[in-house]
Structure formats: C-alpha cells, structure tokens
DSSP file (Angstrom, degrees, kcal/mol; ACC not computed):
  #  RESIDUE AA STRUCTURE BP1 BP2  ACC     N-H-->O    O-->H-N    N-H-->O    O-->H-N    TCO  KAPPA ALPHA  PHI   PSI    X-CA   Y-CA   Z-CA
    1    1 A A              0   0    0      0, 0.0     2,-0.5     0, 0.0     0, 0.0   0.000 360.0 360.0 360.0 149.4   53.5  -10.6  -61.4
    2    2 A V        -     0   0    0      2,-0.0     2,-0.5     0, 0.0     0, 0.0  -0.870 360.0-165.5-102.6 133.0   51.4   -7.7  -60.5
    3    3 A E        -     0   0    0     -2,-0.5     2,-0.3     2,-0.0     0, 0.0  -0.982   5.5-164.4-121.7 123.8   51.0   -4.9  -63.0
    4    4 A F        -     0   0    0     -2,-0.5     2,-0.4     2,-0.0    -2,-0.0  -0.838   6.0-171.5-109.5 144.7   49.5   -1.6  -61.9
    5    5 A H        -     0   0    0     -2,-0.3     2,-0.5     2,-0.1     7,-0.0  -0.998   4.7-170.5-133.1 130.2   48.2    1.3  -64.1
    6    6 A L        +     0   0    0     -2,-0.4     2,-0.3     2,-0.0    -2,-0.0  -0.973  37.2 120.3-119.6 114.5   47.2    4.7  -62.9
    7    7 A T        -     0   0    0     -2,-0.5     2,-0.1     5,-0.0     5,-0.1  -0.946  60.1 -90.2-159.4 171.9   45.5    6.7  -65.6
    8    8 A D    >   -     0   0    0     -2,-0.3     3,-1.1     1,-0.1     4,-0.2  -0.412  52.2 -92.4 -87.5 175.0   42.3    8.5  -66.4
    9    9 A L  T 3  S+     0   0    0      1,-0.3     3,-0.3     2,-0.1    -1,-0.1   0.817 124.9  34.6 -59.0 -34.7   39.4    6.7  -68.2
   10   10 A D  T 3  S+     0   0    0      1,-0.2    -1,-0.3     3,-0.1     4,-0.0   0.454 101.2  78.3-100.3  -1.2   40.5    7.7  -71.7
   11   11 A G  S <  S+     0   0    0     -3,-1.1     2,-0.4     2,-0.0    -1,-0.2   0.325  87.2  57.3 -94.1   9.9   44.3    7.6  -71.2
   12   12 A W  S    S-     0   0    0     -3,-0.3     2,-0.9    -4,-0.2    -5,-0.0  -0.997  80.3-116.8-144.0 142.5   44.8    3.9  -71.4
   13   13 A D    >   -     0   0    0     -2,-0.4     3,-0.7     1,-0.1    -3,-0.1  -0.701  28.0-171.2 -78.7 107.9   44.1    1.1  -73.9
   14   14 A W  T 3   +     0   0    0     -2,-0.9    -1,-0.1     1,-0.2    -4,-0.0   0.262  60.5  96.3 -86.3  11.8   41.7   -1.1  -72.0
   15   15 A T  T 3   +     0   0    0      2,-0.1    -1,-0.2    29,-0.0     2,-0.1   0.561  55.9 105.2 -84.0  -5.2   41.8   -4.0  -74.5
   16   16 A R  S <  S-     0   0    0     -3,-0.7     2,-0.7     1,-0.1     0, 0.0  -0.400  76.1-119.8 -68.4 153.3   44.4   -6.0  -72.6
   17   17 A Q        -     0   0    0     -2,-0.1     2,-0.3    28,-0.1    28,-0.3  -0.863  34.5-175.9-102.6 113.4   43.0   -9.0  -70.8
   18   18 A F  E     -a   45   0A   0     26,-3.7    28,-2.6    -2,-0.7     3,-0.1  -0.748  30.6-137.6-108.0 154.6   43.6   -8.9  -67.1
   19   19 A D  E    S+     0   0A   0     -2,-0.3    31,-3.0     1,-0.2     2,-0.4   0.823  90.2  19.3 -75.7 -33.5   42.8  -11.6  -64.4
   20   20 A I  E     -a   50   0A   0     29,-0.2     2,-0.5    24,-0.1    -1,-0.2  -0.999  55.9-166.0-141.6 137.9   41.4   -9.0  -62.0
   21   21 A V  E     -a   51   0A   0     29,-2.3    31,-2.8    -2,-0.4     2,-0.7  -0.992  13.4-160.5-119.0 121.2   40.2   -5.4  -62.1
   22   22 A A  E     -a   52   0A   0     -2,-0.5     2,-0.7    29,-0.2    31,-0.2  -0.908   6.7-173.4-102.4 115.1   39.9   -3.7  -58.7
   23   23 A A  E     -a   53   0A   0     29,-3.1    31,-2.3    -2,-0.7     2,-0.6  -0.874   9.0-179.5-112.6  96.7   37.5   -0.8  -58.9
   24   24 A I  E     -a   54   0A   0     -2,-0.7    31,-0.2     1,-0.2    29,-0.1  -0.879  65.4 -22.4-109.2 117.3   37.8    1.0  -55.5
   25   25 A F  S    S+     0   0    0     29,-3.9     3,-0.2    -2,-0.6    -1,-0.2   0.928  81.7 147.3  51.4  54.7   35.6    4.1  -54.8
   26   26 A I    >   +     0   0    0     28,-0.3     3,-1.4    -3,-0.3    -1,-0.1   0.160  29.5 112.1-100.9  17.2   35.2    4.9  -58.5
   27   27 A Q  T 3   +     0   0    0      1,-0.3    -1,-0.2    48,-0.0    -2,-0.1   0.305  50.3  89.2 -79.5  13.6   31.7    6.4  -58.1
   28   28 A F  T 3   +     0   0    0     -3,-0.2     2,-0.3     2,-0.1    -1,-0.3   0.576  62.9 103.2 -80.5  -9.1   33.0    9.9  -59.0
   29   29 A V  S <  S-     0   0    0     -3,-1.4     5,-0.1    44,-0.2    -3,-0.0  -0.591  87.8-107.1 -69.8 130.5   32.3    9.0  -62.6
   30   30 A A    >>  -     0   0    0     -2,-0.3     3,-1.8     1,-0.1     4,-0.9  -0.268  25.2-115.0 -59.4 144.7   29.0   10.8  -63.6
   31   31 A P  G >4 S+     0   0    0      0, 0.0     3,-0.6     0, 0.0    -1,-0.1   0.832 116.4  58.4 -51.8 -35.3   26.1    8.4  -64.0
   32   32 A A  G 34 S+     0   0    0      1,-0.2     4,-0.3     2,-0.1    -2,-0.1   0.786 109.3  45.0 -66.4 -25.7   25.9    9.2  -67.7
   33   33 A E  G <> S+     0   0    0     -3,-1.8     4,-2.2     1,-0.2     3,-0.3   0.555  89.1  90.9 -91.4 -10.4   29.5    7.9  -68.1
   34   34 A R  H <X S+     0   0    0     -4,-0.9     4,-3.0    -3,-0.6     5,-0.3   0.886  81.6  53.5 -58.8 -44.7   29.0    4.8  -66.0
   35   35 A P  H  > S+     0   0    0      0, 0.0     4,-2.4     0, 0.0    -1,-0.2   0.904 110.6  48.5 -58.6 -38.7   28.0    2.5  -68.9
   36   36 A R  H  > S+     0   0    0     -3,-0.3     4,-2.0    -4,-0.3    -2,-0.2   0.917 112.0  48.9 -65.8 -42.6   31.1    3.4  -70.8
   37   37 A L  H  X S+     0   0    0     -4,-2.2     4,-2.2     2,-0.2    -1,-0.2   0.943 112.7  47.3 -60.6 -48.1   33.2    2.8  -67.7
   38   38 A F  H  X S+     0   0    0     -4,-3.0     4,-2.6     1,-0.2    -2,-0.2   0.885 109.7  53.8 -64.0 -37.8   31.6   -0.6  -67.0
   39   39 A D  H  X S+     0   0    0     -4,-2.4     4,-2.1    -5,-0.3    -1,-0.2   0.890 109.0  49.2 -61.7 -38.4   32.1   -1.5  -70.7
   40   40 A R  H  X S+     0   0    0     -4,-2.0     4,-1.6     2,-0.2    -2,-0.2   0.879 109.9  50.6 -70.4 -37.0   35.8   -0.7  -70.5
   41   41 A I  H  X S+     0   0    0     -4,-2.2     4,-1.3     2,-0.2    -2,-0.2   0.934 110.1  50.7 -62.5 -45.5   36.1   -2.8  -67.3
   42   42 A K  H  < S+     0   0    0     -4,-2.6     3,-0.4     1,-0.2    -2,-0.2   0.899 110.5  49.3 -59.1 -41.5   34.4   -5.7  -69.0
   43   43 A A  H  < S+     0   0    0     -4,-2.1    -1,-0.2     1,-0.2    -2,-0.2   0.816 106.6  56.5 -68.3 -30.5   36.8   -5.4  -72.0
   44   44 A A  H  < S+     0   0    0     -4,-1.6   -26,-3.7    -3,-0.2     2,-0.3   0.781  94.0  80.9 -73.4 -26.8   39.8   -5.3  -69.7
   45   45 A L  E  < S-a   18   0A   0     -4,-1.3   -26,-0.2    -3,-0.4     3,-0.1  -0.608  76.4-133.2 -85.6 138.5   39.0   -8.6  -68.0
   46   46 A R  E >   -     0   0A   0    -28,-2.6     3,-2.6    -2,-0.3    72,-0.2  -0.438  48.2 -74.5 -75.4 161.1   39.8  -11.9  -69.6
   47   47 A P  E 3  S+     0   0A   0      0, 0.0    73,-0.2     0, 0.0    -1,-0.1  -0.387 127.6  21.4 -55.8 131.8   37.1  -14.6  -69.7
   48   48 A G  E 3  S+     0   0A   0     70,-1.2    72,-0.1    71,-0.4    -2,-0.0   0.382  96.4 139.0  86.2  -3.2   36.8  -16.0  -66.2
   49   49 A G  E <   -     0   0A   0     -3,-2.6    69,-3.0    70,-0.2     2,-0.4  -0.246  49.5-117.3 -72.5 163.6   38.5  -12.8  -64.7
   50   50 A L  E     -aB  20 117A   0    -31,-3.0   -29,-2.3    67,-0.2     2,-0.5  -0.847  12.3-154.7-110.0 137.2   37.3  -11.2  -61.5
   51   51 A L  E     -aB  21 116A   0     65,-2.8    65,-1.8    -2,-0.4     2,-0.6  -0.943   9.6-169.4-101.6 126.2   35.8   -7.7  -60.9
   52   52 A L  E     +aB  22 115A   0    -31,-2.8   -29,-3.1    -2,-0.5     2,-0.5  -0.947  12.6 178.1-115.3 106.6   36.3   -6.5  -57.3
   53   53 A L  E     +aB  23 114A   0     61,-3.0    61,-2.5    -2,-0.6     2,-0.4  -0.935   8.3 173.7-116.2 131.5   34.2   -3.4  -56.8
   54   54 A H  E     +aB  24 113A   0    -31,-2.3   -29,-3.9    -2,-0.5   -28,-0.3  -0.994  23.0 122.1-136.2 126.8   34.0   -1.5  -53.5
   55   55 A G  E     - B   0 112A   0     57,-2.1    57,-2.8    -2,-0.4     2,-0.3  -0.871  53.8 -59.3-162.1-166.5   32.2    1.8  -53.2
   56   56 A Y  E     - B   0 111A   0     -2,-0.3    19,-2.6    55,-0.2    55,-0.3  -0.686  34.3-138.5 -97.1 145.8   29.5    3.8  -51.5
   57   57 A A    >   -     0   0    0     53,-2.1     3,-2.3    -2,-0.3     4,-0.3  -0.602  37.6 -99.6 -90.6 160.2   25.8    3.2  -51.3
   58   58 A P  T >  S+     0   0    0      0, 0.0     3,-1.7     0, 0.0     4,-0.3   0.800 118.1  66.0 -55.0 -33.9   23.3    6.1  -51.8
   59   59 A R  T >> S+     0   0    0      1,-0.3     4,-1.1     2,-0.2     3,-0.8   0.599  78.1  86.8 -68.3  -6.7   22.7    6.5  -48.0
   60   60 A Q  H <>>S+     0   0    0     -3,-2.3     4,-2.0     1,-0.2     5,-0.6   0.840  78.3  64.7 -57.6 -32.9   26.3    7.6  -47.7
   61   61 A V  H <45S+     0   0    0     -3,-1.7    -1,-0.2    -4,-0.3    -2,-0.2   0.883  99.0  52.8 -58.2 -38.3   25.2   11.1  -48.5
   62   62 A D  H <45S+     0   0    0     -3,-0.8    -1,-0.2    -4,-0.3    -2,-0.2   0.849 108.1  50.4 -66.6 -34.1   23.2   11.1  -45.2
   63   63 A Y  H  <5S-     0   0    0     -4,-1.1    -1,-0.2    -3,-0.2    -2,-0.2   0.845  87.8-156.9 -73.7 -33.7   26.3   10.1  -43.2
   64   64 A G  T  <5 +     0   0    0     -4,-2.0    -3,-0.1     2,-0.2     3,-0.1   0.819  50.4 127.5  62.6  32.0   28.4   12.8  -44.7
   65   65 A T  S   <S-     0   0    0     -5,-0.6    41,-0.3     1,-0.4     2,-0.2   0.077  76.1 -51.0-109.4  23.5   31.6   10.9  -44.0
   66   66 A G  S    S+     0   0    0     -6,-0.2    -1,-0.4    39,-0.2    -2,-0.2  -0.600  87.5  74.3 132.6 168.0   33.2   11.0  -47.4
   67   67 A G  S    S-     0   0    0     -2,-0.2    -1,-0.2    37,-0.2     7,-0.0  -0.209  86.3 -22.6  87.1-178.8   32.5   10.4  -51.1
   68   68 A P        -     0   0    0      0, 0.0    -2,-0.1     0, 0.0   -40,-0.0  -0.191  50.4-135.2 -62.2 156.4   30.4   12.2  -53.6
   69   69 A S  S    S+     0   0    0     -5,-0.0     2,-0.5     4,-0.0    -2,-0.0   0.448  82.6  82.3 -92.0  -0.9   27.7   14.5  -52.4
   70   70 A R    >   -     0   0    0      1,-0.1     3,-1.7     2,-0.0     4,-0.4  -0.916  67.6-149.5-112.3 125.0   25.2   13.3  -55.0
   71   71 A R  G >  S+     0   0    0     -2,-0.5     3,-2.0     1,-0.3    -1,-0.1   0.849  95.3  65.8 -56.4 -37.0   23.2   10.1  -54.4
   72   72 A E  G 3  S+     0   0    0      1,-0.3    -1,-0.3   -14,-0.0    -2,-0.0   0.672  94.2  60.4 -66.3 -14.1   23.0    9.3  -58.1
   73   73 A N  G <  S+     0   0    0     -3,-1.7    -1,-0.3   -15,-0.1    -2,-0.2   0.643  92.0  87.7 -82.1 -14.9   26.8    8.8  -58.1
   74   74 A M  S <  S-     0   0    0     -3,-2.0     2,-0.3    -4,-0.4   -17,-0.2  -0.307  77.4-116.0 -83.0 167.6   26.5    6.0  -55.6
   75   75 A Y        -     0   0    0    -19,-2.6     2,-0.3    -2,-0.1    -1,-0.1  -0.735  19.7-165.3-103.1 150.8   26.0    2.3  -56.4
   76   76 A T     >  -     0   0    0     -2,-0.3     4,-2.0   -19,-0.2     5,-0.2  -0.905  33.1-118.2-122.6 159.5   23.1    0.0  -55.6
   77   77 A L  H  > S+     0   0    0     -2,-0.3     4,-2.9     1,-0.2     5,-0.2   0.894 116.3  54.3 -63.5 -38.1   23.2   -3.8  -55.8
   78   78 A D  H  > S+     0   0    0      1,-0.2     4,-2.5     2,-0.2     5,-0.2   0.928 107.1  50.6 -60.8 -44.4   20.4   -3.7  -58.4
   79   79 A L  H  > S+     0   0    0      1,-0.2     4,-2.5     2,-0.2    -1,-0.2   0.922 114.1  44.1 -58.5 -45.5   22.5   -1.3  -60.5
   80   80 A L  H  X S+     0   0    0     -4,-2.0     4,-2.0     2,-0.2    -2,-0.2   0.895 111.7  51.8 -70.7 -40.4   25.5   -3.6  -60.4
   81   81 A H  H  < S+     0   0    0     -4,-2.9     6,-0.2     1,-0.2    -1,-0.2   0.915 114.0  45.4 -60.3 -41.6   23.5   -6.8  -61.0
   82   82 A D  H >< S+     0   0    0     -4,-2.5     3,-1.3    -5,-0.2    -2,-0.2   0.921 112.3  50.4 -66.5 -44.0   22.0   -5.1  -64.0
   83   83 A A  H 3< S+     0   0    0     -4,-2.5    -1,-0.2     1,-0.3    -2,-0.2   0.816 120.6  35.0 -65.5 -30.8   25.3   -3.8  -65.3
   84   84 A F  T >< S+     0   0    0     -4,-2.0     3,-1.9    -5,-0.2    -1,-0.3  -0.172  82.5 160.9-118.4  38.7   27.0   -7.2  -65.0
   85   85 A A  T <   +     0   0    0     -3,-1.3     3,-0.1     1,-0.3    -3,-0.1  -0.336  66.8  29.0 -59.0 138.5   24.1   -9.4  -65.9
   86   86 A G  T 3  S+     0   0    0      1,-0.4    -1,-0.3    -5,-0.1     2,-0.2   0.294  94.9 116.1  90.2  -9.6   25.2  -12.9  -66.9
   87   87 A W  S <  S-     0   0    0     -3,-1.9     2,-0.8    -6,-0.2    -1,-0.4  -0.600  76.4-108.4 -87.2 153.6   28.3  -12.7  -64.7
   88   88 A Q  E     -C  117   0A   0     29,-2.0    29,-2.8    -2,-0.2     2,-0.6  -0.743  33.3-146.5 -81.9 111.6   28.7  -15.1  -61.8
   89   89 A V  E     +C  116   0A   0     -2,-0.8    27,-0.3    27,-0.2     3,-0.1  -0.710  23.7 174.5 -84.5 120.2   28.2  -13.0  -58.7
   90   90 A L  E    S+     0   0A   0     25,-2.8     2,-0.3    -2,-0.6    26,-0.2   0.717  71.1   9.6 -96.4 -27.6   30.4  -14.2  -55.9
   91   91 A R  E     +C  115   0A   0     24,-1.8    24,-2.9     2,-0.0    -1,-0.4  -0.947  56.4 168.1-154.7 132.5   29.7  -11.5  -53.4
   92   92 A A  E     +C  114   0A   0     -2,-0.3     2,-0.4    22,-0.2    22,-0.2  -0.850  20.4 159.7-145.6 106.1   27.1   -8.7  -53.4
   93   93 A E  E     -C  113   0A   0     20,-2.6    20,-2.7    -2,-0.3     2,-0.5  -0.994  28.0-165.2-138.6 134.6   26.7   -6.9  -50.1
   94   94 A D  E     +C  112   0A   0     -2,-0.4     2,-0.3    18,-0.2    18,-0.2  -0.983  37.4 148.0-113.8 118.4   25.4   -3.5  -49.0
   95   95 A F  E     -C  111   0A   0     16,-2.5    16,-3.6    -2,-0.5     2,-0.4  -0.947  44.5-118.2-150.8 163.8   26.5   -2.8  -45.5
   96   96 A D  E     +C  110   0A   0     -2,-0.3     2,-0.3    14,-0.2    14,-0.2  -0.865  35.6 163.7-106.2 144.0   27.5   -0.1  -43.0
   97   97 A A  E     -C  109   0A   0     12,-2.1    12,-2.6    -2,-0.4     2,-0.5  -0.986  39.6-110.7-153.8 154.8   30.9    0.0  -41.4
   98   98 A D  E     -C  108   0A   0     -2,-0.3     2,-0.3    10,-0.2    10,-0.2  -0.794  39.8-171.4 -88.1 127.6   33.1    2.5  -39.5
   99   99 A V  E     -C  107   0A   0      8,-2.3     8,-3.2    -2,-0.5     2,-0.3  -0.873  21.9-168.8-119.8 153.4   36.0    3.6  -41.6
  100  100 A D  E     +C  106   0A   0     -2,-0.3     6,-0.2     6,-0.2     3,-0.1  -0.739  30.0 144.7-139.3  87.2   39.1    5.7  -40.7
  101  101 A E        -     0   0    0      4,-2.8     5,-0.1     1,-0.5     2,-0.1  -0.119  66.7 -80.3-119.1  33.9   40.8    6.6  -44.0
  102  102 A G  S >  S-     0   0    0      3,-0.1     3,-2.2     2,-0.1    -1,-0.5  -0.272  81.0 -18.0  96.3 176.5   42.1   10.0  -43.1
  103  103 A R  T 3  S+     0   0    0      1,-0.3    -3,-0.0    -3,-0.1   -37,-0.0  -0.319 131.8  19.4 -58.4 129.6   40.5   13.5  -43.0
  104  104 A G  T 3  S+     0   0    0      2,-0.1    -1,-0.3   -38,-0.1   -37,-0.2   0.265 118.3  65.6  94.0 -11.4   37.3   13.6  -45.0
  105  105 A H  S <  S+     0   0    0     -3,-2.2    -4,-2.8   -39,-0.1     2,-0.4  -0.497  72.9 113.7-139.8  66.8   36.7    9.8  -45.0
  106  106 A S  E     + C   0 100A   0    -41,-0.3    -6,-0.2    -6,-0.2     2,-0.2  -0.998  51.0  26.9-143.6 134.3   36.2    8.9  -41.4
  107  107 A G  E    S- C   0  99A   0     -8,-3.2    -8,-2.3    -2,-0.4   -10,-0.1  -0.708  98.4  -2.8 117.9-167.6   33.1    7.6  -39.5
  108  108 A R  E     - C   0  98A   0     -2,-0.2     2,-0.4   -10,-0.2   -10,-0.2  -0.372  68.5-174.0 -62.3 132.4   30.1    5.5  -40.3
  109  109 A S  E     - C   0  97A   0    -12,-2.6   -12,-2.1    -2,-0.1     2,-0.7  -0.978  28.0-134.0-135.6 145.6   29.9    4.7  -44.0
  110  110 A A  E     - C   0  96A   0     -2,-0.4   -53,-2.1   -14,-0.2     2,-0.3  -0.883  39.9-174.5 -97.9 113.1   27.4    3.0  -46.3
  111  111 A L  E     -BC  56  95A   0    -16,-3.6   -16,-2.5    -2,-0.7     2,-0.4  -0.757  23.1-155.8-119.3 155.5   29.4    0.6  -48.4
  112  112 A I  E     -BC  55  94A   0    -57,-2.8   -57,-2.1    -2,-0.3     2,-0.4  -0.997   6.4-170.0-126.2 130.1   28.9   -1.8  -51.4
  113  113 A D  E     +BC  54  93A   0    -20,-2.7   -20,-2.6    -2,-0.4     2,-0.4  -0.987  10.3 174.5-115.7 133.1   31.0   -4.8  -52.1
  114  114 A F  E     +BC  53  92A   0    -61,-2.5   -61,-3.0    -2,-0.4     2,-0.5  -0.947   5.7 176.1-142.6 117.1   30.5   -6.5  -55.5
  115  115 A V  E     +BC  52  91A   0    -24,-2.9   -25,-2.8    -2,-0.4   -24,-1.8  -0.988  13.1 166.5-122.8 124.6   32.7   -9.4  -56.7
  116  116 A A  E     -BC  51  89A   0    -65,-1.8   -65,-2.8    -2,-0.5     2,-0.5  -0.992  29.7-133.8-142.7 147.2   31.8  -11.1  -60.0
  117  117 A R  E     -BC  50  88A   0    -29,-2.8   -29,-2.0    -2,-0.3   -67,-0.2  -0.868  26.5-123.2-102.6 129.4   33.4  -13.4  -62.5
  118  118 A K        -     0   0    0    -69,-3.0   -70,-1.2    -2,-0.5   -31,-0.1  -0.455  39.0 -99.8 -67.4 138.4   33.3  -12.7  -66.2
  119  119 A P              0   0    0      0, 0.0   -71,-0.4     0, 0.0   -70,-0.2  -0.208 360.0 360.0 -58.6 150.5   31.7  -15.5  -68.2
  120  120 A L              0   0    0    -73,-0.2    -2,-0.1   -72,-0.1   -74,-0.0   0.465 360.0 360.0 -71.8 360.0   34.0  -17.9  -70.0
C-alpha cells in the first residue's frame, strides 16, 4: 500500500520507517535548515530504504525557468554526496532538460537526480 503525507517540516512525526522518501523540488528550504531536513529524511527511512531526490542545480538561476532565485538554495552532487556519506548511491546525475510543468516552470532547466540507499 502507498501512504502519502502532506505536511510542513515540523508538522509530522518523522520517526516512522518508510521504504522510500521522494523529495521532489524541496530546495526552497533555506541552506541553514538543510541539515535538519536531511536528518529528518534519514530518520524516516528504514535501513535499506531509498531516497529519491530531484531538484535544481545552481545554474538554474541563469535559466530563469522556475525554482528559487538564490543559487545557495540549489543542490550540487558534492553537497548530496557529503550529506548522505556512507549511503549506497545508485544514481547521481546533474543534467539539463526541457520541462513543461505549467506557468513559471517551463523551458530549459538545470536538474539534479540523486537516488541513494540507506545503509543496513
């Protein structure tokens, strides 16, 4: 069964153990809050669980096709590798693609995909 939760960062008990956490375009969290967010994601996953993260790379600001206006809110592969050190990285890709996700998120975009398995 699939269980969905829509809440803010502080509005949910993240201590449950999930098989997958999908973090899609969550780079609106301020850089100072990022370690806390990542710690909560780590706590939510059971051992062997998967993190699926998809977001913008810093050069997205140059494209102006959506996302935060501040580079420091974006992800880099180095940042994610450091944040999830010791995890088995299954995919780590920084790439450009054309997106059409409605007004404000359309055109060439700088994207990051990061898939990692939590250690057993």
